[in-house]
Structures are given as structure tokens and as C-alpha cells.
All heavy atoms as a GROMACS GRO file, in nm:
protein
  546
    1MET      N    1  -1.926   2.136   0.884
    1MET     CA    2  -1.852   2.024   0.831
    1MET      C    3  -1.913   1.985   0.697
    1MET      O    4  -2.034   1.970   0.687
    1MET     CB    5  -1.859   1.909   0.930
    1MET     CG    6  -1.776   1.794   0.891
    1MET     SD    7  -1.743   1.696   1.039
    1MET     CE    8  -1.794   1.540   0.984
    2ARG      N    9  -1.827   1.969   0.599
    2ARG     CA   10  -1.873   1.937   0.465
    2ARG      C   11  -1.818   1.802   0.422
    2ARG      O   12  -1.700   1.775   0.440
    2ARG     CB   13  -1.823   2.045   0.370
    2ARG     CG   14  -1.913   2.066   0.253
    2ARG     CD   15  -1.864   2.183   0.175
    2ARG     NE   16  -1.796   2.125   0.059
    2ARG     CZ   17  -1.734   2.193  -0.032
    2ARG    NH1   18  -1.722   2.321  -0.019
    2ARG    NH2   19  -1.679   2.134  -0.133
    3PHE      N   20  -1.903   1.720   0.367
    3PHE     CA   21  -1.859   1.589   0.318
    3PHE      C   22  -1.836   1.600   0.168
    3PHE      O   23  -1.929   1.610   0.090
    3PHE     CB   24  -1.964   1.482   0.347
    3PHE     CG   25  -1.980   1.455   0.492
    3PHE    CD1   26  -2.091   1.500   0.561
    3PHE    CD2   27  -1.883   1.384   0.561
    3PHE    CE1   28  -2.106   1.476   0.696
    3PHE    CE2   29  -1.897   1.359   0.696
    3PHE     CZ   30  -2.009   1.405   0.763
    4ALA      N   31  -1.709   1.599   0.131
    4ALA     CA   32  -1.673   1.607  -0.010
    4ALA      C   33  -1.543   1.531  -0.031
    4ALA      O   34  -1.457   1.527   0.057
    4ALA     CB   35  -1.657   1.752  -0.054
    5PHE      N   36  -1.531   1.472  -0.146
    5PHE     CA   37  -1.409   1.401  -0.181
    5PHE      C   38  -1.327   1.486  -0.276
    5PHE      O   39  -1.380   1.552  -0.363
    5PHE     CB   40  -1.440   1.267  -0.249
    5PHE     CG   41  -1.493   1.163  -0.157
    5PHE    CD1   42  -1.624   1.121  -0.167
    5PHE    CD2   43  -1.412   1.106  -0.060
    5PHE    CE1   44  -1.673   1.025  -0.082
    5PHE    CE2   45  -1.460   1.009   0.024
    5PHE     CZ   46  -1.592   0.968   0.014
    6ARG      N   47  -1.198   1.479  -0.257
    6ARG     CA   48  -1.107   1.543  -0.351
    6ARG      C   49  -1.051   1.435  -0.443
    6ARG      O   50  -1.049   1.318  -0.408
    6ARG     CB   51  -0.995   1.612  -0.275
    6ARG     CG   52  -1.041   1.727  -0.192
    6ARG     CD   53  -0.924   1.793  -0.120
    6ARG     NE   54  -0.970   1.894  -0.030
    6ARG     CZ   55  -1.007   1.874   0.096
    6ARG    NH1   56  -1.003   1.752   0.146
    6ARG    NH2   57  -1.050   1.972   0.172
    7GLU      N   58  -1.005   1.477  -0.558
    7GLU     CA   59  -0.951   1.381  -0.655
    7GLU      C   60  -0.835   1.302  -0.594
    7GLU      O   61  -0.824   1.181  -0.614
    7GLU     CB   62  -0.904   1.455  -0.779
    7GLU     CG   63  -0.844   1.364  -0.884
    7GLU     CD   64  -0.791   1.442  -1.003
    7GLU    OE1   65  -0.788   1.566  -1.000
    7GLU    OE2   66  -0.751   1.376  -1.100
    8ARG      N   67  -0.752   1.367  -0.516
    8ARG     CA   68  -0.637   1.302  -0.453
    8ARG      C   69  -0.682   1.189  -0.361
    8ARG      O   70  -0.625   1.081  -0.361
    8ARG     CB   71  -0.558   1.406  -0.376
    8ARG     CG   72  -0.442   1.348  -0.303
    8ARG     CD   73  -0.365   1.452  -0.225
    8ARG     NE   74  -0.247   1.388  -0.171
    8ARG     CZ   75  -0.129   1.440  -0.167
    8ARG    NH1   76  -0.111   1.561  -0.210
    8ARG    NH2   77  -0.028   1.374  -0.118
    9GLU      N   78  -0.785   1.213  -0.281
    9GLU     CA   79  -0.835   1.111  -0.189
    9GLU      C   80  -0.895   0.992  -0.262
    9GLU      O   81  -0.878   0.878  -0.222
    9GLU     CB   82  -0.938   1.172  -0.095
    9GLU     CG   83  -0.880   1.279  -0.004
    9GLU     CD   84  -0.986   1.360   0.066
    9GLU    OE1   85  -1.104   1.349   0.030
    9GLU    OE2   86  -0.950   1.435   0.158
   10ILE      N   87  -0.965   1.020  -0.371
   10ILE     CA   88  -1.028   0.912  -0.448
   10ILE      C   89  -0.922   0.825  -0.514
   10ILE      O   90  -0.929   0.702  -0.508
   10ILE     CB   91  -1.125   0.971  -0.553
   10ILE    CG1   92  -1.243   1.037  -0.481
   10ILE    CG2   93  -1.173   0.863  -0.649
   10ILE    CD1   94  -1.334   1.115  -0.572
   11VAL      N   95  -0.823   0.886  -0.575
   11VAL     CA   96  -0.717   0.811  -0.643
   11VAL      C   97  -0.638   0.728  -0.543
   11VAL      O   98  -0.614   0.608  -0.563
   11VAL     CB   99  -0.624   0.906  -0.723
   11VAL    CG1  100  -0.501   0.833  -0.772
   11VAL    CG2  101  -0.699   0.967  -0.839
   12THR      N  102  -0.598   0.790  -0.432
   12THR     CA  103  -0.519   0.719  -0.330
   12THR      C  104  -0.598   0.603  -0.272
   12THR      O  105  -0.546   0.492  -0.257
   12THR     CB  106  -0.476   0.817  -0.218
   12THR    OG1  107  -0.402   0.923  -0.277
   12THR    CG2  108  -0.390   0.746  -0.116
   13GLY      N  109  -0.724   0.625  -0.240
   13GLY     CA  110  -0.807   0.519  -0.184
   13GLY      C  111  -0.832   0.405  -0.281
   13GLY      O  112  -0.827   0.287  -0.243
   14ALA      N  113  -0.858   0.438  -0.407
   14ALA     CA  114  -0.884   0.334  -0.506
   14ALA      C  115  -0.761   0.249  -0.531
   14ALA      O  116  -0.769   0.126  -0.540
   14ALA     CB  117  -0.932   0.398  -0.637
   15VAL      N  118  -0.646   0.313  -0.542
   15VAL     CA  119  -0.522   0.239  -0.567
   15VAL      C  120  -0.484   0.156  -0.445
   15VAL      O  121  -0.439   0.042  -0.458
   15VAL     CB  122  -0.408   0.335  -0.608
   15VAL    CG1  123  -0.275   0.263  -0.615
   15VAL    CG2  124  -0.440   0.399  -0.741
   16ALA      N  125  -0.505   0.210  -0.325
   16ALA     CA  126  -0.476   0.134  -0.203
   16ALA      C  127  -0.564   0.011  -0.194
   16ALA      O  128  -0.517  -0.099  -0.163
   16ALA     CB  129  -0.495   0.222  -0.080
   17GLY      N  130  -0.692   0.026  -0.224
   17GLY     CA  131  -0.783  -0.088  -0.221
   17GLY      C  132  -0.748  -0.192  -0.326
   17GLY      O  133  -0.750  -0.313  -0.298
   18ALA      N  134  -0.714  -0.149  -0.446
   18ALA     CA  135  -0.678  -0.243  -0.552
   18ALA      C  136  -0.549  -0.317  -0.519
   18ALA      O  137  -0.538  -0.438  -0.540
   18ALA     CB  138  -0.664  -0.170  -0.685
   19THR      N  139  -0.452  -0.246  -0.463
   19THR     CA  140  -0.325  -0.309  -0.427
   19THR      C  141  -0.345  -0.411  -0.316
   19THR      O  142  -0.294  -0.523  -0.324
   19THR     CB  143  -0.223  -0.203  -0.381
   19THR    OG1  144  -0.206  -0.108  -0.486
   19THR    CG2  145  -0.090  -0.265  -0.346
   20ALA      N  146  -0.420  -0.374  -0.213
   20ALA     CA  147  -0.445  -0.467  -0.103
   20ALA      C  148  -0.522  -0.589  -0.152
   20ALA      O  149  -0.494  -0.702  -0.112
   20ALA     CB  150  -0.521  -0.397   0.009
   21PHE      N  151  -0.619  -0.569  -0.242
   21PHE     CA  152  -0.697  -0.680  -0.296
   21PHE      C  153  -0.608  -0.778  -0.371
   21PHE      O  154  -0.616  -0.899  -0.350
   21PHE     CB  155  -0.807  -0.628  -0.389
   21PHE     CG  156  -0.880  -0.737  -0.461
   21PHE    CD1  157  -0.977  -0.810  -0.396
   21PHE    CD2  158  -0.852  -0.765  -0.593
   21PHE    CE1  159  -1.044  -0.911  -0.461
   21PHE    CE2  160  -0.918  -0.865  -0.660
   21PHE     CZ  161  -1.016  -0.940  -0.594
   22VAL      N  162  -0.524  -0.726  -0.458
   22VAL     CA  163  -0.436  -0.813  -0.537
   22VAL      C  164  -0.340  -0.891  -0.447
   22VAL      O  165  -0.319  -1.010  -0.465
   22VAL     CB  166  -0.359  -0.732  -0.644
   22VAL    CG1  167  -0.248  -0.813  -0.706
   22VAL    CG2  168  -0.454  -0.682  -0.750
   23LEU      N  169  -0.283  -0.823  -0.349
   23LEU     CA  170  -0.187  -0.888  -0.261
   23LEU      C  171  -0.252  -0.994  -0.172
   23LEU      O  172  -0.194  -1.099  -0.148
   23LEU     CB  173  -0.114  -0.785  -0.175
   23LEU     CG  174  -0.016  -0.695  -0.249
   23LEU    CD1  175   0.036  -0.586  -0.156
   23LEU    CD2  176   0.099  -0.775  -0.305
   24VAL      N  177  -0.371  -0.967  -0.124
   24VAL     CA  178  -0.437  -1.061  -0.032
   24VAL      C  179  -0.510  -1.170  -0.109
   24VAL      O  180  -0.492  -1.290  -0.083
   24VAL     CB  181  -0.534  -0.986   0.062
   24VAL    CG1  182  -0.617  -1.083   0.143
   24VAL    CG2  183  -0.457  -0.894   0.153
   25LYS      N  184  -0.593  -1.133  -0.203
   25LYS     CA  185  -0.679  -1.229  -0.273
   25LYS      C  186  -0.600  -1.320  -0.368
   25LYS      O  187  -0.626  -1.439  -0.374
   25LYS     CB  188  -0.787  -1.153  -0.351
   25LYS     CG  189  -0.890  -1.240  -0.415
   25LYS     CD  190  -0.982  -1.298  -0.312
   25LYS     CE  191  -1.095  -1.370  -0.384
   25LYS     NZ  192  -1.185  -1.435  -0.292
   26LYS      N  193  -0.507  -1.263  -0.439
   26LYS     CA  194  -0.430  -1.342  -0.537
   26LYS      C  195  -0.308  -1.408  -0.475
   26LYS      O  196  -0.239  -1.484  -0.541
   26LYS     CB  197  -0.387  -1.254  -0.655
   26LYS     CG  198  -0.502  -1.188  -0.727
   26LYS     CD  199  -0.594  -1.289  -0.790
   26LYS     CE  200  -0.708  -1.220  -0.862
   26LYS     NZ  201  -0.800  -1.313  -0.923
   27GLY      N  202  -0.276  -1.377  -0.351
   27GLY     CA  203  -0.164  -1.441  -0.283
   27GLY      C  204  -0.028  -1.392  -0.325
   27GLY      O  205   0.073  -1.458  -0.301
   28VAL      N  206  -0.021  -1.275  -0.385
   28VAL     CA  207   0.107  -1.222  -0.430
   28VAL      C  208   0.195  -1.186  -0.311
   28VAL      O  209   0.317  -1.198  -0.316
   28VAL     CB  210   0.085  -1.099  -0.522
   28VAL    CG1  211   0.217  -1.038  -0.566
   28VAL    CG2  212   0.002  -1.139  -0.643
   29GLY      N  213   0.135  -1.143  -0.201
   29GLY     CA  214   0.211  -1.107  -0.082
   29GLY      C  215   0.285  -1.223  -0.021
   29GLY      O  216   0.389  -1.205   0.043
   30GLY      N  217   0.236  -1.344  -0.042
   30GLY     CA  218   0.303  -1.463   0.012
   30GLY      C  219   0.427  -1.502  -0.065
   30GLY      O  220   0.504  -1.588  -0.020
   31MET      N  221   0.449  -1.443  -0.180
   31MET     CA  222   0.566  -1.476  -0.261
   31MET      C  223   0.693  -1.404  -0.214
   31MET      O  224   0.801  -1.436  -0.260
   31MET     CB  225   0.540  -1.439  -0.406
   31MET     CG  226   0.435  -1.519  -0.472
   31MET     SD  227   0.417  -1.468  -0.642
   31MET     CE  228   0.271  -1.555  -0.689
   32ILE      N  229   0.677  -1.309  -0.124
   32ILE     CA  230   0.793  -1.236  -0.073
   32ILE      C  231   0.868  -1.326   0.025
   32ILE      O  232   0.808  -1.380   0.118
   32ILE     CB  233   0.749  -1.106  -0.004
   32ILE    CG1  234   0.686  -1.013  -0.107
   32ILE    CG2  235   0.865  -1.038   0.065
   32ILE    CD1  236   0.630  -0.887  -0.049
   33PRO      N  237   0.997  -1.346   0.005
   33PRO     CA  238   1.072  -1.434   0.095
   33PRO      C  239   1.101  -1.367   0.229
   33PRO      O  240   1.107  -1.245   0.240
   33PRO     CB  241   1.202  -1.460   0.019
   33PRO     CG  242   1.220  -1.338  -0.064
   33PRO     CD  243   1.080  -1.293  -0.102
   34ALA      N  244   1.119  -1.449   0.331
   34ALA     CA  245   1.160  -1.398   0.462
   34ALA      C  246   1.308  -1.365   0.457
   34ALA      O  247   1.388  -1.439   0.400
   34ALA     CB  248   1.132  -1.501   0.569
   35ILE      N  249   1.344  -1.252   0.514
   35ILE     CA  250   1.484  -1.210   0.518
   35ILE      C  251   1.525  -1.204   0.664
   35ILE      O  252   1.495  -1.107   0.734
   35ILE     CB  253   1.502  -1.073   0.449
   35ILE    CG1  254   1.453  -1.080   0.306
   35ILE    CG2  255   1.647  -1.028   0.456
   35ILE    CD1  256   1.445  -0.946   0.237
   36GLY      N  257   1.592  -1.307   0.709
   36GLY     CA  258   1.633  -1.313   0.849
   36GLY      C  259   1.512  -1.314   0.940
   36GLY      O  260   1.421  -1.394   0.922
   37PRO      N  261   1.506  -1.223   1.036
   37PRO     CA  262   1.392  -1.220   1.128
   37PRO      C  263   1.270  -1.147   1.072
   37PRO      O  264   1.167  -1.142   1.136
   37PRO     CB  265   1.447  -1.146   1.249
   37PRO     CG  266   1.549  -1.054   1.193
   37PRO     CD  267   1.611  -1.132   1.077
   38ILE      N  268   1.282  -1.091   0.951
   38ILE     CA  269   1.172  -1.015   0.892
   38ILE      C  270   1.082  -1.112   0.814
   38ILE      O  271   1.121  -1.165   0.710
   38ILE     CB  272   1.224  -0.903   0.801
   38ILE    CG1  273   1.310  -0.806   0.879
   38ILE    CG2  274   1.109  -0.831   0.734
   38ILE    CD1  275   1.377  -0.700   0.797
   39THR      N  276   0.962  -1.132   0.865
   39THR     CA  277   0.866  -1.221   0.799
   39THR      C  278   0.804  -1.150   0.679
   39THR      O  279   0.812  -1.027   0.669
   39THR     CB  280   0.756  -1.262   0.899
   39THR    OG1  281   0.687  -1.144   0.942
   39THR    CG2  282   0.815  -1.335   1.019
   40PRO      N  283   0.741  -1.223   0.588
   40PRO     CA  284   0.680  -1.158   0.472
   40PRO      C  285   0.578  -1.048   0.505
   40PRO      O  286   0.580  -0.943   0.441
   40PRO     CB  287   0.615  -1.273   0.395
   40PRO     CG  288   0.701  -1.390   0.429
   40PRO     CD  289   0.742  -1.370   0.571
   41PRO      N  290   0.488  -1.065   0.606
   41PRO     CA  291   0.397  -0.954   0.637
   41PRO      C  292   0.470  -0.829   0.686
   41PRO      O  293   0.435  -0.717   0.647
   41PRO     CB  294   0.306  -1.010   0.746
   41PRO     CG  295   0.312  -1.156   0.731
   41PRO     CD  296   0.449  -1.186   0.680
   42ILE      N  297   0.570  -0.847   0.769
   42ILE     CA  298   0.648  -0.732   0.816
   42ILE      C  299   0.723  -0.669   0.699
   42ILE      O  300   0.736  -0.547   0.690
   42ILE     CB  301   0.745  -0.774   0.929
   42ILE    CG1  302   0.669  -0.830   1.048
   42ILE    CG2  303   0.834  -0.658   0.970
   42ILE    CD1  304   0.579  -0.732   1.118
   43GLY      N  305   0.772  -0.752   0.607
   43GLY     CA  306   0.839  -0.701   0.488
   43GLY      C  307   0.745  -0.617   0.402
   43GLY      O  308   0.786  -0.514   0.348
   44LEU      N  309   0.618  -0.660   0.390
   44LEU     CA  310   0.521  -0.580   0.315
   44LEU      C  311   0.497  -0.445   0.382
   44LEU      O  312   0.489  -0.342   0.314
   44LEU     CB  313   0.387  -0.656   0.305
   44LEU     CG  314   0.378  -0.768   0.204
   44LEU    CD1  315   0.244  -0.839   0.218
   44LEU    CD2  316   0.393  -0.714   0.064
   45ILE      N  317   0.487  -0.446   0.513
   45ILE     CA  318   0.465  -0.320   0.585
   45ILE      C  319   0.584  -0.226   0.569
   45ILE      O  320   0.568  -0.107   0.543
   45ILE     CB  321   0.434  -0.348   0.733
   45ILE    CG1  322   0.300  -0.420   0.746
   45ILE    CG2  323   0.435  -0.220   0.815
   45ILE    CD1  324   0.267  -0.470   0.883
   46ILE      N  325   0.705  -0.279   0.582
   46ILE     CA  326   0.825  -0.197   0.564
   46ILE      C  327   0.833  -0.144   0.421
   46ILE      O  328   0.865  -0.026   0.399
   46ILE     CB  329   0.951  -0.277   0.602
   46ILE    CG1  330   0.952  -0.304   0.753
   46ILE    CG2  331   1.078  -0.204   0.559
   46ILE    CD1  332   1.059  -0.400   0.798
   47LEU      N  333   0.805  -0.227   0.323
   47LEU     CA  334   0.806  -0.184   0.183
   47LEU      C  335   0.700  -0.077   0.159
   47LEU      O  336   0.725   0.022   0.088
   47LEU     CB  337   0.784  -0.304   0.091
   47LEU     CG  338   0.789  -0.278  -0.058
   47LEU    CD1  339   0.927  -0.229  -0.099
   47LEU    CD2  340   0.752  -0.404  -0.134
   48GLY      N  341   0.582  -0.094   0.218
   48GLY     CA  342   0.477   0.007   0.204
   48GLY      C  343   0.515   0.139   0.266
   48GLY      O  344   0.487   0.246   0.209
   49LEU      N  345   0.578   0.135   0.382
   49LEU     CA  346   0.624   0.259   0.445
   49LEU      C  347   0.729   0.328   0.359
   49LEU      O  348   0.729   0.450   0.345
   49LEU     CB  349   0.682   0.229   0.584
   49LEU     CG  350   0.581   0.193   0.692
   49LEU    CD1  351   0.653   0.146   0.817
   49LEU    CD2  352   0.492   0.311   0.722
   50ALA      N  353   0.818   0.249   0.300
   50ALA     CA  354   0.922   0.307   0.214
   50ALA      C  355   0.862   0.371   0.090
   50ALA      O  356   0.899   0.483   0.053
   50ALA     CB  357   1.022   0.199   0.175
   51VAL      N  358   0.768   0.302   0.026
   51VAL     CA  359   0.708   0.356  -0.097
   51VAL      C  360   0.629   0.482  -0.067
   51VAL      O  361   0.640   0.582  -0.137
   51VAL     CB  362   0.619   0.250  -0.165
   51VAL    CG1  363   0.533   0.311  -0.274
   51VAL    CG2  364   0.703   0.138  -0.223
   52SER      N  365   0.548   0.480   0.039
   52SER     CA  366   0.463   0.595   0.066
   52SER      C  367   0.539   0.714   0.123
   52SER      O  368   0.492   0.827   0.112
   52SER     CB  369   0.350   0.556   0.162
   52SER     OG  370   0.401   0.514   0.285
   53SER      N  371   0.656   0.692   0.180
   53SER     CA  372   0.727   0.805   0.239
   53SER      C  373   0.838   0.860   0.150
   53SER      O  374   0.867   0.979   0.157
   53SER     CB  375   0.785   0.767   0.374
   53SER     OG  376   0.882   0.666   0.360
   54PHE      N  377   0.899   0.778   0.067
   54PHE     CA  378   1.013   0.824  -0.011
   54PHE      C  379   0.977   0.876  -0.150
   54PHE      O  380   1.056   0.944  -0.212
   54PHE     CB  381   1.118   0.714  -0.025
   54PHE     CG  382   1.185   0.680   0.105
   54PHE    CD1  383   1.194   0.550   0.147
   54PHE    CD2  384   1.237   0.779   0.186
   54PHE    CE1  385   1.255   0.518   0.266
   54PHE    CE2  386   1.297   0.749   0.306
   54PHE     CZ  387   1.307   0.617   0.346
   55VAL      N  388   0.859   0.844  -0.198
   55VAL     CA  389   0.818   0.889  -0.332
   55VAL      C  390   0.758   1.028  -0.318
   55VAL      O  391   0.681   1.055  -0.226
   55VAL     CB  392   0.717   0.790  -0.394
   55VAL    CG1  393   0.664   0.842  -0.526
   55VAL    CG2  394   0.781   0.655  -0.413
   56ASP      N  395   0.793   1.117  -0.410
   56ASP     CA  396   0.741   1.253  -0.409
   56ASP      C  397   0.589   1.250  -0.424
   56ASP      O  398   0.536   1.186  -0.514
   56ASP     CB  399   0.805   1.333  -0.523
   56ASP     CG  400   0.763   1.478  -0.521
   56ASP    OD1  401   0.718   1.526  -0.415
   56ASP    OD2  402   0.777   1.544  -0.625
   57GLY      N  403   0.518   1.321  -0.338
   57GLY     CA  404   0.373   1.314  -0.335
   57GLY      C  405   0.301   1.416  -0.421
   57GLY      O  406   0.183   1.439  -0.401
   58SER      N  407   0.368   1.477  -0.516
   58SER     CA  408   0.300   1.577  -0.597
   58SER      C  409   0.240   1.515  -0.723
   58SER      O  410   0.299   1.429  -0.785
   58SER     CB  411   0.398   1.688  -0.636
   58SER     OG  412   0.503   1.634  -0.713
   59GLY      N  413   0.121   1.558  -0.756
   59GLY     CA  414   0.055   1.512  -0.878
   59GLY      C  415  -0.010   1.376  -0.864
   59GLY      O  416  -0.010   1.313  -0.758
   60ILE      N  417  -0.066   1.330  -0.972
   60ILE     CA  418  -0.137   1.202  -0.975
   60ILE      C  419  -0.040   1.087  -0.951
   60ILE      O  420  -0.074   0.990  -0.882
   60ILE     CB  421  -0.210   1.184  -1.110
   60ILE    CG1  422  -0.329   1.278  -1.118
   60ILE    CG2  423  -0.257   1.041  -1.130
   60ILE    CD1  424  -0.442   1.245  -1.023
   61THR      N  425   0.080   1.095  -1.004
   61THR     CA  426   0.178   0.988  -0.984
   61THR      C  427   0.211   0.971  -0.837
   61THR      O  428   0.222   0.859  -0.787
   61THR     CB  429   0.306   1.018  -1.063
   61THR    OG1  430   0.272   1.043  -1.200
   61THR    CG2  431   0.402   0.902  -1.056
   62GLY      N  432   0.224   1.079  -0.765
   62GLY     CA  433   0.248   1.072  -0.622
   62GLY      C  434   0.131   1.013  -0.547
   62GLY      O  435   0.148   0.938  -0.450
   63ASP      N  436   0.009   1.045  -0.591
   63ASP     CA  437  -0.110   0.989  -0.529
   63ASP      C  438  -0.117   0.838  -0.552
   63ASP      O  439  -0.153   0.762  -0.462
   63ASP     CB  440  -0.236   1.054  -0.584
   63ASP     CG  441  -0.242   1.203  -0.556
   63ASP    OD1  442  -0.171   1.248  -0.464
   63ASP    OD2  443  -0.315   1.273  -0.628
   64VAL      N  444  -0.082   0.795  -0.672
   64VAL     CA  445  -0.080   0.651  -0.702
   64VAL      C  446   0.026   0.581  -0.619
   64VAL      O  447   0.002   0.474  -0.562
   64VAL     CB  448  -0.058   0.627  -0.853
   64VAL    CG1  449  -0.033   0.482  -0.883
   64VAL    CG2  450  -0.178   0.676  -0.933
   65ALA      N  451   0.144   0.640  -0.607
   65ALA     CA  452   0.250   0.580  -0.527
   65ALA      C  453   0.211   0.572  -0.380
   65ALA      O  454   0.237   0.471  -0.313
   65ALA     CB  455   0.379   0.660  -0.543
   66SER      N  456   0.146   0.676  -0.329
   66SER     CA  457   0.099   0.672  -0.191
   66SER      C  458  -0.006   0.563  -0.173
   66SER      O  459  -0.007   0.492  -0.072
   66SER     CB  460   0.040   0.807  -0.151
   66SER     OG  461   0.137   0.905  -0.148
   67GLY      N  462  -0.094   0.548  -0.270
   67GLY     CA  463  -0.195   0.443  -0.264
   67GLY      C  464  -0.135   0.304  -0.264
   67GLY      O  465  -0.178   0.215  -0.191
   68VAL      N  466  -0.032   0.283  -0.346
   68VAL     CA  467   0.037   0.154  -0.348
   68VAL      C  468   0.101   0.128  -0.213
   68VAL      O  469   0.094   0.018  -0.159
   68VAL     CB  470   0.141   0.149  -0.462
   68VAL    CG1  471   0.232   0.028  -0.448
   68VAL    CG2  472   0.072   0.148  -0.597
   69GLY      N  473   0.164   0.229  -0.156
   69GLY     CA  474   0.226   0.214  -0.025
   69GLY      C  475   0.124   0.180   0.082
   69GLY      O  476   0.145   0.090   0.165
   70PHE      N  477   0.010   0.250   0.082
   70PHE     CA  478  -0.094   0.221   0.180
   70PHE      C  479  -0.154   0.082   0.159
   70PHE      O  480  -0.188   0.013   0.254
   70PHE     CB  481  -0.204   0.327   0.174
   70PHE     CG  482  -0.158   0.464   0.214
   70PHE    CD1  483  -0.218   0.576   0.160
   70PHE    CD2  484  -0.054   0.483   0.303
   70PHE    CE1  485  -0.178   0.704   0.196
   70PHE    CE2  486  -0.012   0.610   0.339
   70PHE     CZ  487  -0.075   0.721   0.285
   71GLY      N  488  -0.165   0.039   0.034
   71GLY     CA  489  -0.214  -0.095   0.006
   71GLY      C  490  -0.119  -0.203   0.056
   71GLY      O  491  -0.162  -0.306   0.106
   72LEU      N  492   0.010  -0.179   0.040
   72LEU     CA  493   0.110  -0.273   0.091
   72LEU      C  494   0.102  -0.283   0.244
   72LEU      O  495   0.110  -0.394   0.301
   72LEU     CB  496   0.251  -0.230   0.049
   72LEU     CG  497   0.287  -0.250  -0.098
   72LEU    CD1  498   0.415  -0.174  -0.130
   72LEU    CD2  499   0.301  -0.396  -0.130
   73ILE      N  500   0.085  -0.171   0.309
   73ILE     CA  501   0.073  -0.170   0.454
   73ILE      C  502  -0.053  -0.245   0.497
   73ILE      O  503  -0.050  -0.326   0.591
   73ILE     CB  504   0.071  -0.025   0.508
   73ILE    CG1  505   0.208   0.041   0.484
   73ILE    CG2  506   0.036  -0.022   0.656
   73ILE    CD1  507   0.208   0.190   0.507
   74ALA      N  508  -0.163  -0.221   0.428
   74ALA     CA  509  -0.288  -0.289   0.463
   74ALA      C  510  -0.278  -0.440   0.441
   74ALA      O  511  -0.324  -0.519   0.523
   74ALA     CB  512  -0.404  -0.232   0.379
   75ALA      N  513  -0.217  -0.482   0.331
   75ALA     CA  514  -0.202  -0.625   0.304
   75ALA      C  515  -0.111  -0.690   0.407
   75ALA      O  516  -0.136  -0.804   0.450
   75ALA     CB  517  -0.147  -0.647   0.163
   76GLY      N  518  -0.006  -0.620   0.448
   76GLY     CA  519   0.081  -0.673   0.553
   76GLY      C  520   0.008  -0.686   0.685
   76GLY      O  521   0.028  -0.784   0.758
   77ALA      N  522  -0.076  -0.589   0.717
   77ALA     CA  523  -0.152  -0.595   0.841
   77ALA      C  524  -0.252  -0.710   0.838
   77ALA      O  525  -0.272  -0.778   0.939
   77ALA     CB  526  -0.222  -0.464   0.865
   78VAL      N  527  -0.314  -0.734   0.724
   78VAL     CA  528  -0.408  -0.846   0.712
   78VAL      C  529  -0.336  -0.979   0.725
   78VAL      O  530  -0.386  -1.072   0.790
   78VAL     CB  531  -0.483  -0.838   0.577
   78VAL    CG1  532  -0.559  -0.965   0.547
   78VAL    CG2  533  -0.579  -0.720   0.576
   79ALA      N  534  -0.217  -0.988   0.670
   79ALA     CA  535  -0.141  -1.113   0.674
   79ALA      C  536  -0.086  -1.144   0.813
   79ALA      O  537  -0.051  -1.258   0.841
   79ALA     CB  538  -0.027  -1.108   0.573
   80LEU      N  539  -0.076  -1.043   0.898
   80LEU     CA  540  -0.028  -1.068   1.034
   80LEU      C  541  -0.130  -1.151   1.107
   80LEU      O  542  -0.108  -1.228   1.191
   80LEU     CB  543  -0.004  -0.938   1.110
   80LEU     CG  544   0.125  -0.865   1.075
   80LEU    CD1  545   0.130  -0.733   1.152
   80LEU    CD2  546   0.247  -0.946   1.109
   0.00000   0.00000   0.00000
């Protein structure tokens, strides 16, 4: 077993952490309105799933988009 980081993992992790920090610490996640029975934290999780699954994952742009999606999911989980 070898412990090594790939560029993709570093970019995705850094962007996910930065996104979750901004949404939780700065309170940006609380600005999302509730839509019917969907509360803002659930809305963040659904938005994160959509971003991370529907955006093409090739290249650095895909890694950044996946990181944003994972950050949205993490911020939604924290807000629950």
C-alpha cells in the first residue's frame, strides 16, 4: 500500500473544503429559500448531488466542479 496524492484528489479536496467553509462559516447556505417541503440543508445536498453528478468529470474543471458538489453536500450535512 502506497500513500500518495494525485493532483485530482488534491484539487477536489481543496475545493470541497473551501466551498464547505464559505457556505458554513459565512452563512451563504442559509440564504437558500425553502421550496415546499425541501428545507435549505436538503436543498444544498440535492444541489451538490446535481453538480457533482451532471458535470463532466474530465480535466481540472471537472475536478473543481466535483469539489464544489462535494462541498455543497458537506455544508448541507453540517446544517442538518
